[in-house]
C-alpha positions as CSV (number, residue, x, y, z in Angstrom):
1,M,101.4,80.0,99.1
2,E,101.8,83.6,100.3
3,P,105.1,84.1,102.2
4,F,105.0,85.2,105.8
5,T,107.6,87.7,106.9
6,T,106.1,90.3,109.2
7,L,102.5,90.9,110.1
8,T,101.1,94.1,111.7
9,A,97.5,93.6,112.5
10,R,94.8,93.7,115.2
11,A,94.5,90.7,117.5
12,A,91.5,89.1,119.1
13,L,91.5,87.1,122.4
14,L,89.7,83.8,122.7
15,E,90.2,82.7,126.3
16,R,89.6,79.0,126.0
17,V,91.9,76.0,126.3
18,N,91.8,72.8,124.3
19,I,90.0,74.3,121.3
20,D,89.5,71.3,119.1
21,T,89.2,71.1,115.3
22,D,85.5,70.3,115.5
23,A,84.9,73.6,117.2
24,I,87.1,75.4,114.6
25,I,85.2,73.9,111.7
26,P,82.3,71.5,112.6
27,K,82.1,68.2,110.7
28,Q,78.9,69.1,108.8
29,F,80.8,71.6,106.7
30,L,83.5,69.2,105.5
31,K,81.9,68.8,102.1
32,S,84.6,70.2,99.9
33,I,88.3,69.6,99.1
34,E,88.8,73.2,98.0
35,R,90.6,75.4,100.5
36,T,88.2,78.3,100.2
37,G,84.7,78.9,101.5
38,F,85.2,77.6,105.0
39,G,85.8,80.9,106.8
40,K,82.0,81.7,107.0
41,H,81.7,78.5,109.1
42,L,84.7,79.2,111.4
43,F,83.7,78.5,115.1
44,N,80.1,78.0,113.8
45,D,78.7,76.7,117.0
46,W,80.2,79.5,119.1
47,R,79.9,82.4,116.6
48,F,76.2,81.8,116.0
49,I,73.3,81.4,118.4
50,N,72.2,77.7,118.3
51,G,74.9,77.2,115.6
52,D,72.3,78.3,113.0
53,G,74.9,80.1,110.9
54,R,72.7,83.2,110.7
55,T,72.3,84.8,114.1
56,P,75.6,86.1,115.5
57,N,76.3,85.5,119.1
58,P,77.1,89.0,120.5
59,D,79.2,87.4,123.3
60,F,81.6,85.6,121.0
61,P,84.9,87.6,120.7
62,L,85.1,87.5,116.9
63,N,81.6,89.0,116.6
64,R,82.5,92.1,118.6
65,E,83.0,95.4,116.7
66,E,86.6,95.9,117.9
67,N,87.6,92.5,116.5
68,Q,86.3,92.9,113.0
69,G,89.1,92.3,110.5
70,V,91.5,90.8,113.0
71,R,94.3,88.7,111.5
72,I,95.9,87.5,114.8
73,L,94.1,85.2,117.3
74,V,95.4,84.7,120.9
75,A,94.1,81.5,122.5
76,G,94.7,79.1,125.4
77,D,96.8,76.0,125.6
78,N,96.6,73.0,123.3
79,F,95.0,74.8,120.3
80,G,93.9,72.6,117.4
81,C,93.5,69.3,119.3
82,G,91.0,66.6,118.3
83,S,90.8,65.3,114.7
84,S,93.4,65.7,112.0
85,R,91.2,67.7,109.6
86,E,93.2,70.1,107.4
87,H,90.0,72.0,107.0
88,A,90.7,73.7,110.4
89,P,93.6,75.9,109.1
90,W,91.7,76.3,105.8
91,A,88.8,77.9,107.8
92,L,91.1,80.1,109.9
93,T,93.0,81.4,106.9
94,D,89.8,81.8,104.8
95,F,88.4,83.9,107.6
96,G,91.5,86.2,107.3
97,L,93.7,85.0,110.2
98,R,97.4,84.5,109.5
99,C,98.8,83.9,113.0
100,I,97.6,82.0,116.1
101,I,99.4,82.7,119.4
102,S,99.3,80.1,122.1
103,T,101.5,78.1,124.5
104,S,101.0,74.9,122.6
105,F,99.4,73.3,119.5
106,A,98.3,69.8,118.6
107,D,101.0,68.3,116.4
108,I,98.9,67.6,113.3
109,F,97.2,70.9,113.5
110,Y,100.6,72.6,113.8
111,N,102.0,70.9,110.7
112,N,98.8,71.5,108.7
113,S,99.0,75.2,109.6
114,I,102.6,75.5,108.4
115,K,101.6,73.9,105.1
116,N,98.8,76.4,104.6
117,G,100.7,79.6,105.5
118,L,99.3,80.0,109.0
119,L,101.8,80.8,111.7
120,P,101.3,78.9,115.0
121,A,103.5,81.0,117.3
122,V,104.4,79.2,120.6
123,V,105.0,81.6,123.5
124,S,105.8,80.9,127.1
125,A,102.9,80.7,129.7
126,E,104.1,83.9,131.3
127,D,104.1,85.8,128.0
128,L,100.7,84.5,127.1
129,T,99.3,85.6,130.4
130,A,100.7,89.1,129.9
131,L,99.4,89.2,126.3
132,M,95.9,88.1,127.4
133,K,95.8,90.8,130.1
134,L,96.8,93.4,127.5
135,L,94.1,92.3,125.2
136,R,91.5,92.4,127.9
137,D,92.5,95.9,128.7
138,Q,92.8,96.9,125.0
139,P,90.5,94.9,122.8
140,G,91.6,94.9,119.2
141,L,95.2,95.9,120.1
142,T,97.6,96.0,117.1
143,L,100.5,93.6,117.3
144,R,103.5,93.1,115.2
145,V,104.7,89.6,114.5
146,D,108.1,89.3,113.0
147,L,108.9,85.7,111.8
148,Q,112.6,86.3,111.0
149,E,113.2,87.6,114.5
150,Q,110.6,85.3,116.1
151,A,109.2,88.2,118.0
152,I,105.8,89.6,118.9
153,S,105.5,93.3,120.0
154,S,103.1,96.2,120.4
155,E,103.6,99.9,120.4
156,D,103.0,100.2,124.2
157,G,106.0,98.0,125.0
158,F,104.9,94.4,125.0
159,F,107.6,92.1,123.7
160,A,107.8,88.3,123.5
161,R,109.8,85.7,121.7
162,F,108.1,82.7,120.1
163,S,109.5,79.4,119.1
164,I,109.3,77.6,115.7
165,S,111.4,75.0,114.0
166,E,114.0,76.1,111.4
167,D,112.2,74.0,108.7
168,S,108.8,75.5,109.5
169,K,110.3,79.0,109.6
170,H,111.9,78.4,106.2
171,R,108.7,77.2,104.7
172,L,106.7,80.2,105.9
173,L,109.3,82.8,105.0
174,N,109.5,81.4,101.5
175,G,105.8,80.5,101.0
176,L,106.5,76.8,100.5
177,D,103.9,74.1,100.8
178,D,105.0,70.4,100.4
179,I,105.1,70.7,96.6
180,G,107.1,73.9,96.7
181,R,109.5,72.4,99.2
182,T,110.0,69.4,96.9
183,L,110.6,71.6,93.9
184,Q,113.5,73.3,95.6
185,H,115.3,70.1,94.8
186,L,114.2,69.9,91.1
187,E,117.7,69.8,89.7
188,E,118.6,66.8,91.9
189,I,115.3,65.1,91.1
190,E,115.8,65.5,87.3
191,A,119.4,64.3,87.6
192,F,118.3,61.2,89.4
193,E,115.6,60.5,86.8
194,K,118.2,60.7,84.0
195,R,120.5,58.3,85.8
196,R,117.7,55.9,86.5
197,S,116.6,56.0,82.8
198,A,120.1,55.4,81.6
199,G,120.6,52.5,84.0
200,L,117.1,51.0,83.7
201,P,116.0,51.8,80.2
202,W,113.2,49.2,80.3
203,L,111.3,51.2,82.9
């Protein structure tokens, strides 16, 4: 998994609350257990007229010219609610996003994001309101997200702190999924296996 340290990239604004995982990646596309190939279906029913996957909806933020190639998404409260599908962060990262900024995230979505290298940055309601206004005035604004400092900033003076647990921060900074996190204790695991083999040789 690619480590996340700092990210300087353009941001898009999606002014909706309670964005659920079925909106992020609709159920009809959950036909693979690979982590790639889902980005083209991200927000399918919103990005495309009638959800046909072919005709872009010009009113949807991610289809606008100024938002092409964005890597940061700013959205309303309770992002990632609904079902527990891990395909949601897969679709977001496959599309190119590395950071979602909101005031809150559904727990399962939050944990799945961390495991897939996607930073869910939790900011205060006041800071989100200010950031949304900034993006309305300056679509495609470049933001800098610093995970070590837990800070979001822009060249024109915006600054906000975001919260994240120490374990989640450690995982992202070091690019550790569940397997990588476990392998950090490889020496202890091997020592335990040797002791068990010596004490229980019939196993």
